[in-house]
mmCIF file as gemmi writes it, N, C-alpha and C atoms, coordinates in Angstrom:
data_model
loop_
_atom_site.group_PDB
_atom_site.id
_atom_site.type_symbol
_atom_site.label_atom_id
_atom_site.label_alt_id
_atom_site.label_comp_id
_atom_site.label_asym_id
_atom_site.label_entity_id
_atom_site.label_seq_id
_atom_site.pdbx_PDB_ins_code
_atom_site.Cartn_x
_atom_site.Cartn_y
_atom_site.Cartn_z
_atom_site.occupancy
_atom_site.B_iso_or_equiv
_atom_site.pdbx_formal_charge
_atom_site.auth_seq_id
_atom_site.auth_asym_id
_atom_site.pdbx_PDB_model_num
ATOM 1 N N . MET Axp A 1 ? 3.237 -19.843 -7.825 1 0 ? 1 A 1
ATOM 2 C CA . MET Axp A 1 ? 2.829 -18.702 -7.048 1 0 ? 1 A 1
ATOM 3 C C . MET Axp A 1 ? 3.672 -17.488 -7.459 1 0 ? 1 A 1
ATOM 4 N N . LYS Axp A 2 ? 3.02 -16.356 -7.672 1 0 ? 2 A 1
ATOM 5 C CA . LYS Axp A 2 ? 3.73 -15.129 -8.043 1 0 ? 2 A 1
ATOM 6 C C . LYS Axp A 2 ? 3.764 -14.185 -6.85 1 0 ? 2 A 1
ATOM 7 N N . TYR Axp A 3 ? 4.835 -13.409 -6.787 1 0 ? 3 A 1
ATOM 8 C CA . TYR Axp A 3 ? 5.029 -12.483 -5.679 1 0 ? 3 A 1
ATOM 9 C C . TYR Axp A 3 ? 5.194 -11.058 -6.197 1 0 ? 3 A 1
ATOM 10 N N . LYS Axp A 4 ? 4.92 -10.114 -5.303 1 0 ? 4 A 1
ATOM 11 C CA . LYS Axp A 4 ? 5.115 -8.687 -5.585 1 0 ? 4 A 1
ATOM 12 C C . LYS Axp A 4 ? 5.627 -8.047 -4.303 1 0 ? 4 A 1
ATOM 13 N N . LYS Axp A 5 ? 6.161 -6.843 -4.428 1 0 ? 5 A 1
ATOM 14 C CA . LYS Axp A 5 ? 6.59 -6.118 -3.229 1 0 ? 5 A 1
ATOM 15 C C . LYS Axp A 5 ? 5.372 -5.565 -2.51 1 0 ? 5 A 1
ATOM 16 N N . CYS Axp A 6 ? 5.456 -5.501 -1.215 1 0 ? 6 A 1
ATOM 17 C CA . CYS Axp A 6 ? 4.39 -4.907 -0.407 1 0 ? 6 A 1
ATOM 18 C C . CYS Axp A 6 ? 4.242 -3.442 -0.812 1 0 ? 6 A 1
ATOM 19 N N . PRO Axp A 7 ? 3.022 -2.986 -1.175 1 0 ? 7 A 1
ATOM 20 C CA . PRO Axp A 7 ? 2.841 -1.598 -1.609 1 0 ? 7 A 1
ATOM 21 C C . PRO Axp A 7 ? 3.006 -0.573 -0.488 1 0 ? 7 A 1
ATOM 22 N N . VAL Axp A 8 ? 3.006 -1.029 0.743 1 0 ? 8 A 1
ATOM 23 C CA . VAL Axp A 8 ? 3.13 -0.096 1.869 1 0 ? 8 A 1
ATOM 24 C C . VAL Axp A 8 ? 4.598 0.169 2.194 1 0 ? 8 A 1
ATOM 25 N N . CYS Axp A 9 ? 5.346 -0.879 2.455 1 0 ? 9 A 1
ATOM 26 C CA . CYS Axp A 9 ? 6.739 -0.697 2.878 1 0 ? 9 A 1
ATOM 27 C C . CYS Axp A 9 ? 7.735 -0.87 1.734 1 0 ? 9 A 1
ATOM 28 N N . GLU Axp A 10 ? 7.331 -1.513 0.682 1 0 ? 10 A 1
ATOM 29 C CA . GLU Axp A 10 ? 8.191 -1.821 -0.466 1 0 ? 10 A 1
ATOM 30 C C . GLU Axp A 10 ? 9.464 -2.558 -0.071 1 0 ? 10 A 1
ATOM 31 N N . LEU Axp A 11 ? 9.415 -3.317 1.011 1 0 ? 11 A 1
ATOM 32 C CA . LEU Axp A 11 ? 10.571 -4.088 1.459 1 0 ? 11 A 1
ATOM 33 C C . LEU Axp A 11 ? 10.33 -5.585 1.349 1 0 ? 11 A 1
ATOM 34 N N . ASN Axp A 12 ? 9.165 -6.003 1.792 1 0 ? 12 A 1
ATOM 35 C CA . ASN Axp A 12 ? 8.842 -7.42 1.852 1 0 ? 12 A 1
ATOM 36 C C . ASN Axp A 12 ? 8.071 -7.859 0.617 1 0 ? 12 A 1
ATOM 37 N N . TYR Axp A 13 ? 8.248 -9.123 0.259 1 0 ? 13 A 1
ATOM 38 C CA . TYR Axp A 13 ? 7.508 -9.688 -0.864 1 0 ? 13 A 1
ATOM 39 C C . TYR Axp A 13 ? 6.301 -10.451 -0.337 1 0 ? 13 A 1
ATOM 40 N N . ILE Axp A 14 ? 5.203 -10.308 -1.07 1 0 ? 14 A 1
ATOM 41 C CA . ILE Axp A 14 ? 3.95 -10.961 -0.698 1 0 ? 14 A 1
ATOM 42 C C . ILE Axp A 14 ? 3.359 -11.626 -1.934 1 0 ? 14 A 1
ATOM 43 N N . GLU Axp A 15 ? 2.401 -12.516 -1.715 1 0 ? 15 A 1
ATOM 44 C CA . GLU Axp A 15 ? 1.701 -13.124 -2.84 1 0 ? 15 A 1
ATOM 45 C C . GLU Axp A 15 ? 0.879 -12.048 -3.535 1 0 ? 15 A 1
ATOM 46 N N . GLU Axp A 16 ? 0.668 -12.199 -4.838 1 0 ? 16 A 1
ATOM 47 C CA . GLU Axp A 16 ? -0.057 -11.188 -5.609 1 0 ? 16 A 1
ATOM 48 C C . GLU Axp A 16 ? -1.466 -10.951 -5.088 1 0 ? 16 A 1
ATOM 49 N N . THR Axp A 17 ? -2.056 -11.915 -4.438 1 0 ? 17 A 1
ATOM 50 C CA . THR Axp A 17 ? -3.431 -11.788 -3.963 1 0 ? 17 A 1
ATOM 51 C C . THR Axp A 17 ? -3.53 -11.023 -2.651 1 0 ? 17 A 1
ATOM 52 N N . GLU Axp A 18 ? -2.426 -10.809 -1.978 1 0 ? 18 A 1
ATOM 53 C CA . GLU Axp A 18 ? -2.439 -10.106 -0.694 1 0 ? 18 A 1
ATOM 54 C C . GLU Axp A 18 ? -2.319 -8.606 -0.883 1 0 ? 18 A 1
ATOM 55 N N . LYS Axp A 19 ? -2.828 -7.844 0.082 1 0 ? 19 A 1
ATOM 56 C CA . LYS Axp A 19 ? -2.791 -6.386 0.011 1 0 ? 19 A 1
ATOM 57 C C . LYS Axp A 19 ? -1.537 -5.805 0.638 1 0 ? 19 A 1
ATOM 58 N N . MET Axp A 20 ? -1.011 -6.458 1.688 1 0 ? 20 A 1
ATOM 59 C CA . MET Axp A 20 ? 0.189 -5.965 2.355 1 0 ? 20 A 1
ATOM 60 C C . MET Axp A 20 ? 0.847 -7.105 3.115 1 0 ? 20 A 1
ATOM 61 N N . CYS Axp A 21 ? 2.099 -6.909 3.495 1 0 ? 21 A 1
ATOM 62 C CA . CYS Axp A 21 ? 2.843 -7.939 4.221 1 0 ? 21 A 1
ATOM 63 C C . CYS Axp A 21 ? 2.354 -8.037 5.671 1 0 ? 21 A 1
ATOM 64 N N . ASP Axp A 22 ? 2.775 -9.098 6.348 1 0 ? 22 A 1
ATOM 65 C CA . ASP Axp A 22 ? 2.348 -9.319 7.73 1 0 ? 22 A 1
ATOM 66 C C . ASP Axp A 22 ? 2.793 -8.197 8.659 1 0 ? 22 A 1
ATOM 67 N N . ILE Axp A 23 ? 3.966 -7.653 8.414 1 0 ? 23 A 1
ATOM 68 C CA . ILE Axp A 23 ? 4.472 -6.571 9.26 1 0 ? 23 A 1
ATOM 69 C C . ILE Axp A 23 ? 3.578 -5.345 9.139 1 0 ? 23 A 1
ATOM 70 N N . CYS Axp A 24 ? 3.224 -4.977 7.909 1 0 ? 24 A 1
ATOM 71 C CA . CYS Axp A 24 ? 2.352 -3.817 7.7 1 0 ? 24 A 1
ATOM 72 C C . CYS Axp A 24 ? 0.941 -4.088 8.21 1 0 ? 24 A 1
ATOM 73 N N . LYS Axp A 25 ? 0.501 -5.335 8.118 1 0 ? 25 A 1
ATOM 74 C CA . LYS Axp A 25 ? -0.814 -5.69 8.663 1 0 ? 25 A 1
ATOM 75 C C . LYS Axp A 25 ? -0.836 -5.457 10.16 1 0 ? 25 A 1
ATOM 76 N N . ASN Axp A 26 ? 0.234 -5.846 10.846 1 0 ? 26 A 1
ATOM 77 C CA . ASN Axp A 26 ? 0.296 -5.656 12.297 1 0 ? 26 A 1
ATOM 78 C C . ASN Axp A 26 ? 0.307 -4.18 12.663 1 0 ? 26 A 1
ATOM 79 N N . LYS Axp A 27 ? 0.972 -3.367 11.859 1 0 ? 27 A 1
ATOM 80 C CA . LYS Axp A 27 ? 1.005 -1.92 12.127 1 0 ? 27 A 1
ATOM 81 C C . LYS Axp A 27 ? -0.364 -1.296 11.918 1 0 ? 27 A 1
ATOM 82 N N . SER Axp A 28 ? -1.095 -1.79 10.923 1 0 ? 28 A 1
ATOM 83 C CA . SER Axp A 28 ? -2.392 -1.195 10.599 1 0 ? 28 A 1
ATOM 84 C C . SER Axp A 28 ? -3.55 -1.873 11.311 1 0 ? 28 A 1
ATOM 85 N N . SER Axp A 29 ? -3.272 -2.858 12.152 1 0 ? 29 A 1
ATOM 86 C CA . SER Axp A 29 ? -4.359 -3.576 12.817 1 0 ? 29 A 1
ATOM 87 C C . SER Axp A 29 ? -5.108 -2.709 13.816 1 0 ? 29 A 1
ATOM 88 N N . SER Axp A 30 ? -4.555 -1.571 14.158 1 0 ? 30 A 1
ATOM 89 C CA . SER Axp A 30 ? -5.213 -0.681 15.107 1 0 ? 30 A 1
ATOM 90 C C . SER Axp A 30 ? -6.174 0.283 14.426 1 0 ? 30 A 1
ATOM 91 N N . TYR Axp A 31 ? -6.43 0.087 13.125 1 0 ? 31 A 1
ATOM 92 C CA . TYR Axp A 31 ? -7.366 0.957 12.406 1 0 ? 31 A 1
ATOM 93 C C . TYR Axp A 31 ? -8.741 0.883 13.053 1 0 ? 31 A 1
ATOM 94 N N . ASP Axp A 32 ? -9.347 2.017 13.215 1 0 ? 32 A 1
ATOM 95 C CA . ASP Axp A 32 ? -10.692 2.127 13.762 1 0 ? 32 A 1
ATOM 96 C C . ASP Axp A 32 ? -11.584 2.699 12.67 1 0 ? 32 A 1
ATOM 97 N N . ASP Axp A 33 ? -12.746 2.107 12.461 1 0 ? 33 A 1
ATOM 98 C CA . ASP Axp A 33 ? -13.633 2.543 11.38 1 0 ? 33 A 1
ATOM 99 C C . ASP Axp A 33 ? -14.056 3.995 11.494 1 0 ? 33 A 1
ATOM 100 N N . GLU Axp A 34 ? -14.105 4.525 12.695 1 0 ? 34 A 1
ATOM 101 C CA . GLU Axp A 34 ? -14.579 5.891 12.876 1 0 ? 34 A 1
ATOM 102 C C . GLU Axp A 34 ? -13.48 6.931 12.654 1 0 ? 34 A 1
ATOM 103 N N . GLU Axp A 35 ? -12.248 6.516 12.708 1 0 ? 35 A 1
ATOM 104 C CA . GLU Axp A 35 ? -11.146 7.452 12.519 1 0 ? 35 A 1
ATOM 105 C C . GLU Axp A 35 ? -10.826 7.603 11.046 1 0 ? 35 A 1
ATOM 106 N N . GLU Axp A 36 ? -10.288 8.757 10.681 1 0 ? 36 A 1
ATOM 107 C CA . GLU Axp A 36 ? -9.854 8.993 9.315 1 0 ? 36 A 1
ATOM 108 C C . GLU Axp A 36 ? -8.349 8.773 9.246 1 0 ? 36 A 1
ATOM 109 N N . TYR Axp A 37 ? -7.929 8.127 8.167 1 0 ? 37 A 1
ATOM 110 C CA . TYR Axp A 37 ? -6.51 7.852 8 1 0 ? 37 A 1
ATOM 111 C C . TYR Axp A 37 ? -5.997 8.514 6.739 1 0 ? 37 A 1
ATOM 112 N N . ILE Axp A 38 ? -4.747 8.915 6.788 1 0 ? 38 A 1
ATOM 113 C CA . ILE Axp A 38 ? -4.106 9.618 5.686 1 0 ? 38 A 1
ATOM 114 C C . ILE Axp A 38 ? -3.088 8.678 5.053 1 0 ? 38 A 1
ATOM 115 N N . CYS Axp A 39 ? -2.886 8.836 3.774 1 0 ? 39 A 1
ATOM 116 C CA . CYS Axp A 39 ? -1.926 8.021 3.032 1 0 ? 39 A 1
ATOM 117 C C . CYS Axp A 39 ? -0.538 8.143 3.675 1 0 ? 39 A 1
ATOM 118 N N . PRO Axp A 40 ? 0.117 7.022 3.967 1 0 ? 40 A 1
ATOM 119 C CA . PRO Axp A 40 ? 1.445 7.075 4.588 1 0 ? 40 A 1
ATOM 120 C C . PRO Axp A 40 ? 2.559 7.485 3.622 1 0 ? 40 A 1
ATOM 121 N N . ILE Axp A 41 ? 2.236 7.615 2.338 1 0 ? 41 A 1
ATOM 122 C CA . ILE Axp A 41 ? 3.238 7.992 1.349 1 0 ? 41 A 1
ATOM 123 C C . ILE Axp A 41 ? 3.239 9.508 1.132 1 0 ? 41 A 1
ATOM 124 N N . CYS Axp A 42 ? 2.07 10.069 0.801 1 0 ? 42 A 1
ATOM 125 C CA . CYS Axp A 42 ? 1.999 11.504 0.471 1 0 ? 42 A 1
ATOM 126 C C . CYS Axp A 42 ? 1.542 12.361 1.656 1 0 ? 42 A 1
ATOM 127 N N . TYR Axp A 43 ? 0.948 11.774 2.655 1 0 ? 43 A 1
ATOM 128 C CA . TYR Axp A 43 ? 0.433 12.487 3.836 1 0 ? 43 A 1
ATOM 129 C C . TYR Axp A 43 ? -0.587 13.571 3.48 1 0 ? 43 A 1
ATOM 130 N N . LYS Axp A 44 ? -1.31 13.372 2.364 1 0 ? 44 A 1
ATOM 131 C CA . LYS Axp A 44 ? -2.306 14.355 1.94 1 0 ? 44 A 1
ATOM 132 C C . LYS Axp A 44 ? -3.691 13.747 1.792 1 0 ? 44 A 1
ATOM 133 N N . ASN Axp A 45 ? -3.775 12.645 1.078 1 0 ? 45 A 1
ATOM 134 C CA . ASN Axp A 45 ? -5.066 12.068 0.732 1 0 ? 45 A 1
ATOM 135 C C . ASN Axp A 45 ? -5.588 11.132 1.814 1 0 ? 45 A 1
ATOM 136 N N . LYS Axp A 46 ? -6.884 11.187 2.026 1 0 ? 46 A 1
ATOM 137 C CA . LYS Axp A 46 ? -7.521 10.295 2.985 1 0 ? 46 A 1
ATOM 138 C C . LYS Axp A 46 ? -7.676 8.911 2.38 1 0 ? 46 A 1
ATOM 139 N N . LEU Axp A 47 ? -7.623 7.907 3.245 1 0 ? 47 A 1
ATOM 140 C CA . LEU Axp A 47 ? -7.771 6.523 2.812 1 0 ? 47 A 1
ATOM 141 C C . LEU Axp A 47 ? -9.157 5.999 3.138 1 0 ? 47 A 1
ATOM 142 N N . ARG Axp A 48 ? -9.644 5.129 2.256 1 0 ? 48 A 1
ATOM 143 C CA . ARG Axp A 48 ? -10.867 4.396 2.575 1 0 ? 48 A 1
ATOM 144 C C . ARG Axp A 48 ? -10.468 3.221 3.446 1 0 ? 48 A 1
ATOM 145 N N . TYR Axp A 49 ? -11.442 2.558 4.022 1 0 ? 49 A 1
ATOM 146 C CA . TYR Axp A 49 ? -11.139 1.47 4.953 1 0 ? 49 A 1
ATOM 147 C C . TYR Axp A 49 ? -10.377 0.319 4.295 1 0 ? 49 A 1
ATOM 148 N N . ASP Axp A 50 ? -10.538 0.121 2.989 1 0 ? 50 A 1
ATOM 149 C CA . ASP Axp A 50 ? -9.897 -0.998 2.299 1 0 ? 50 A 1
ATOM 150 C C . ASP Axp A 50 ? -8.609 -0.612 1.583 1 0 ? 50 A 1
ATOM 151 N N . GLU Axp A 51 ? -8.144 0.62 1.735 1 0 ? 51 A 1
ATOM 152 C CA . GLU Axp A 51 ? -6.938 1.084 1.055 1 0 ? 51 A 1
ATOM 153 C C . GLU Axp A 51 ? -5.742 1.093 1.993 1 0 ? 51 A 1
ATOM 154 N N . VAL Axp A 52 ? -4.607 0.801 1.429 1 0 ? 52 A 1
ATOM 155 C CA . VAL Axp A 52 ? -3.357 0.854 2.177 1 0 ? 52 A 1
ATOM 156 C C . VAL Axp A 52 ? -2.63 2.159 1.874 1 0 ? 52 A 1
ATOM 157 N N . ILE Axp A 53 ? -2.63 2.53 0.586 1 0 ? 53 A 1
ATOM 158 C CA . ILE Axp A 53 ? -2.138 3.829 0.148 1 0 ? 53 A 1
ATOM 159 C C . ILE Axp A 53 ? -3.177 4.415 -0.801 1 0 ? 53 A 1
ATOM 160 N N . CYS Axp A 54 ? -3.144 5.716 -1.015 1 0 ? 54 A 1
ATOM 161 C CA . CYS Axp A 54 ? -4.16 6.361 -1.842 1 0 ? 54 A 1
ATOM 162 C C . CYS Axp A 54 ? -4.007 5.987 -3.319 1 0 ? 54 A 1
ATOM 163 N N . LYS Axp A 55 ? -5.042 6.221 -4.082 1 0 ? 55 A 1
ATOM 164 C CA . LYS Axp A 55 ? -5.042 5.861 -5.499 1 0 ? 55 A 1
ATOM 165 C C . LYS Axp A 55 ? -3.961 6.607 -6.272 1 0 ? 55 A 1
ATOM 166 N N . LYS Axp A 56 ? -3.751 7.873 -5.953 1 0 ? 56 A 1
ATOM 167 C CA . LYS Axp A 56 ? -2.741 8.659 -6.666 1 0 ? 56 A 1
ATOM 168 C C . LYS Axp A 56 ? -1.341 8.091 -6.446 1 0 ? 56 A 1
ATOM 169 N N . CYS Axp A 57 ? -1.022 7.749 -5.221 1 0 ? 57 A 1
ATOM 170 C CA . CYS Axp A 57 ? 0.3 7.181 -4.936 1 0 ? 57 A 1
ATOM 171 C C . CYS Axp A 57 ? 0.449 5.803 -5.569 1 0 ? 57 A 1
ATOM 172 N N . MET Axp A 58 ? -0.621 5.025 -5.576 1 0 ? 58 A 1
ATOM 173 C CA . MET Axp A 58 ? -0.574 3.703 -6.199 1 0 ? 58 A 1
ATOM 174 C C . MET Axp A 58 ? -0.312 3.84 -7.701 1 0 ? 58 A 1
ATOM 175 N N . GLU Axp A 59 ? -0.995 4.786 -8.343 1 0 ? 59 A 1
ATOM 176 C CA . GLU Axp A 59 ? -0.786 5.015 -9.773 1 0 ? 59 A 1
ATOM 177 C C . GLU Axp A 59 ? 0.65 5.456 -10.048 1 0 ? 59 A 1
ATOM 178 N N . LYS Axp A 60 ? 1.177 6.355 -9.215 1 0 ? 60 A 1
ATOM 179 C CA . LYS Axp A 60 ? 2.551 6.821 -9.399 1 0 ? 60 A 1
ATOM 180 C C . LYS Axp A 60 ? 3.537 5.667 -9.275 1 0 ? 60 A 1
ATOM 181 N N . ARG Axp A 61 ? 3.303 4.796 -8.311 1 0 ? 61 A 1
ATOM 182 C CA . ARG Axp A 61 ? 4.201 3.658 -8.11 1 0 ? 61 A 1
ATOM 183 C C . ARG Axp A 61 ? 4.11 2.683 -9.27 1 0 ? 61 A 1
ATOM 184 N N . LEU Axp A 62 ? 2.893 2.426 -9.744 1 0 ? 62 A 1
ATOM 185 C CA . LEU Axp A 62 ? 2.739 1.516 -10.872 1 0 ? 62 A 1
ATOM 186 C C . LEU Axp A 62 ? 3.385 2.079 -12.126 1 0 ? 62 A 1
ATOM 187 N N . LEU Axp A 63 ? 3.19 3.366 -12.368 1 0 ? 63 A 1
ATOM 188 C CA . LEU Axp A 63 ? 3.812 3.997 -13.536 1 0 ? 63 A 1
ATOM 189 C C . LEU Axp A 63 ? 5.322 4.039 -13.4 1 0 ? 63 A 1
ATOM 190 N N . GLY Axp A 64 ? 5.801 4.271 -12.194 1 0 ? 64 A 1
ATOM 191 C CA . GLY Axp A 64 ? 7.239 4.275 -11.962 1 0 ? 64 A 1
ATOM 192 C C . GLY Axp A 64 ? 7.847 2.918 -12.204 1 0 ? 64 A 1
ATOM 193 N N . ASP Axp A 65 ? 7.16 1.852 -11.777 1 0 ? 65 A 1
ATOM 194 C CA . ASP Axp A 65 ? 7.652 0.491 -12.005 1 0 ? 65 A 1
ATOM 195 C C . ASP Axp A 65 ? 7.696 0.187 -13.496 1 0 ? 65 A 1
ATOM 196 N N . LEU Axp A 66 ? 6.704 0.642 -14.241 1 0 ? 66 A 1
ATOM 197 C CA . LEU Axp A 66 ? 6.68 0.403 -15.682 1 0 ? 66 A 1
ATOM 198 C C . LEU Axp A 66 ? 7.789 1.165 -16.385 1 0 ? 66 A 1
ATOM 199 N N . ASN Axp A 67 ? 8.074 2.372 -15.924 1 0 ? 67 A 1
ATOM 200 C CA . ASN Axp A 67 ? 9.131 3.169 -16.523 1 0 ? 67 A 1
ATOM 201 C C . ASN Axp A 67 ? 10.506 2.562 -16.246 1 0 ? 67 A 1
ATOM 202 N N . ASP Axp A 68 ? 10.656 1.888 -15.099 1 0 ? 68 A 1
ATOM 203 C CA . ASP Axp A 68 ? 11.932 1.256 -14.754 1 0 ? 68 A 1
ATOM 204 C C . ASP Axp A 68 ? 12.246 0.074 -15.668 1 0 ? 68 A 1
ATOM 205 N N . LEU Axp A 69 ? 11.209 -0.535 -16.24 1 0 ? 69 A 1
ATOM 206 C CA . LEU Axp A 69 ? 11.411 -1.701 -17.097 1 0 ? 69 A 1
ATOM 207 C C . LEU Axp A 69 ? 11.984 -1.327 -18.453 1 0 ? 69 A 1
ATOM 208 N N . SER Axp A 70 ? 11.728 -0.111 -18.913 1 0 ? 70 A 1
ATOM 209 C CA . SER Axp A 70 ? 12.184 0.263 -20.252 1 0 ? 70 A 1
ATOM 210 C C . SER Axp A 70 ? 13.612 0.769 -20.264 1 0 ? 70 A 1
């Protein structure tokens, strides 16, 4: 089994197949389909119902992780 850091809090480790840790799931369990949510990282971009953070922030984090390896 492989693990990664939770993309929301970057504190807890989760299985690669999961979207977020249990703690972040509990925080986001109050999501309502009719409400609009904003990215918790940049506070600018709107999130779709299946997103935890926006695409731009996800790309920045992925690129940052790759840059840390070199």
